[in-house]
N, C-alpha and C positions, 0 to 999 in steps of 0.2 A: 504494500500500500504506500509506503514512504517513497519507494522508487517510482511508482506511477505518479504520485503527487508531484514529484520533481520533474515530470515530463519524460521519464525513461520508460522503456517497454519492459515488463516483468511478467514472467509466467511461473507457475509452481506446479509440481507434480509429486504425488506420493510415491516413494520408492523404498523398498527393502533391498539394500545393496547386496545383501548376502544371498538373495534369491535371483537366479539367473534370468528368469522370465521378467521379473520386475526391473532388473538393471537394463535389459534389452529394451523394455517398453519405455523407460525413462529417456534413453538415447533417441528412440524413435519419436518420442514426443518433441524433443529438441528439433529434429528434422522437420516435423509437421508444423510446429508452432513458430519456430524461429528461422526455418529455412536452412539450418545447418548448425555446426558447432565449431567454435574456434578456441574455446578455453574450457577445461574441466578441472575442477578442484575436488579431489577426493578427501573429504573432511569427516566422513562418518566414522565414529569410534565408539568402542565399548571398553570399559575398564573392569578387569576381572575383580571379584571380591578379594579383599586382603587375605592372602593365604600363601603358604609355602607350596611347592609342588606336591608334597606329601598330602597336604590338607585340601588342595584344590580339587573340586569336583570336575571330572573329565568333561561334563556337559558345559560347564562354565568356560573351560579352556577352549573347547570347540567353538562356542558362541563368540568369544573374543576374536579368535582367528577368522571366523566366518565374516564378521563385520569389518575388522580392521585390515585384514590382508586379502582374503578372497573377495571382499566387496570392492576393493581397489582394483584387483585383477579383472573382475567382471566388468566394471565400468570402463576400464581402459580397453578391454577386449572389444567392446561395442562402440566406444567413442572414437578410437583411433581411425578406423576406416572412414568415419564421417568427417573427421578433421582432414584426412588425406584427400578426400573429394574436394575440399575447399582450398587445397594447396598448402595446408599446414595448420599449426596451432600450438597451444601451450597446455601441457598437462602438469598439474601440481598435486603431489601426494603429501598430505599433512602428516608428518611424523612427530617427533618429540625430542627434547634434549635427552630423554631416556632411551633413545636409540644409541646414545654414546656412553651414558653412564647408567649403572643399574640402580634400581630402587627396590628395597626389600619387599617381599611379599607381593610382587607384581610380575610373576613369570610370563604370563601370556601377553600382557600389555607391552612390557619391555621387548619381548621377542618379536612381536608383530611390528612395532615401530622401527626396530633395527632392520627388519626384513623390508619394510617400505622404502627405506633409503637405498637398499641394494636393488630392489625391483625398479626403482626410478632410473638407476644407472643402466640396467639392462634394457629398459624401454627406450632410453635415450640412444643407446647404441643401435638398437634394432630399427628405429623409425626416424633417424636424422635425415635420411635420404628423402623422406616424404615431407620434409619441412616441419616436422613436429619436434618441439623441444620438451623435454621432461626433466623436472627438478623436484626435489623434496623440500619441504619447509618444516623446520624443527623449532617449535616454540618452547620457551620455559613455561613455568606455571602462570596461568592466566586467570584473572578475576572473573570467574563465571559461576553459574549455578552448580556446575559439577563440583567445584571446590566446596561450595556450601554443603552439598549433599555428603561429600566425603568427610569434612571436618566438623560439620554441625553449624558453623557460621563462618562468614568471611573473616572476622576478626581472629578466630582460631586458626584459620588457614594462613593468615599473614604471620601470626606468631610462630607457626610451625615451620614455614618454608620460605618466607621472604628473605631471611638472613642467608639462605643458601645461594641467593643470587647476589653477586658482588655489587650490583646497583642498589641493593637493600630494599627492593620492593618487588611486587608481582607485576606482570604485564597487564596492560589493558587490551581488550579484544581489538580495538581499533589499530593498535600498533602491529598486531599480527596480520590483520587484514591488509595493512599497507604493504607488508612483505608479499602477500599473495598478489596484490595488484601489480607490484613491481615484476614479479615472475610472469604474470600474464601479459605484461605490456612489452612494447618494443624497446623499452629501457634496458631490458635484459636479453636483447636479441642475440648476444654472443655467449649466452649462458645455457648450458644443458648438461645433464648428468651430475649436477651439483646439489649440495644440501645447504640451504640458506638457514643459518643458525641464528635465531632471535631469542636468546635465553638469558639476557641480562647478566651474562658472565657466569652462569651456573656451572658450566663445564670448564671455565678458564683455569681453575686450580687443580683439575684432575689430571 
């Protein structure tokens, strides 16, 4: 609604990225409603319950992999041909600083985010000739409802993890969005197979 109010064209479609038919339908909707696709941001994510591998239910493990990794694979599988038809595009997989450093009791989440970085590199290699750039974007902790759900309140989240970022604070969603806009735009036209790290210095001391 905000996009339309500003004069931009905006469409929405319901999609379960872990379901192949749903992912294919979402891409087809882009063809039908928008006439094509030039940018894809794979941002769907699930965080497994806090648990060690021994404690984690296999169904929870599979669910996180299905959304975080298989979902990105399926969306890329059907979006890339559509991008190629248009002469190219930019595909962005949202990973995490936890692709580089481990977080306790998060085996599925950390594993899938690391895999997304590597998947992005493979896609970049395979589809550069079609004019398609593929990069990953790795944010630090962002002030969102997900943190509130995890810690009980944003204040508790700040107390627990803000100090782990050398800037001493958490990211705002707009700051991460600017990174995605950069990767989607011609400003990053010579950038592919890279991981854009926006982590407030979280990994600098590791």
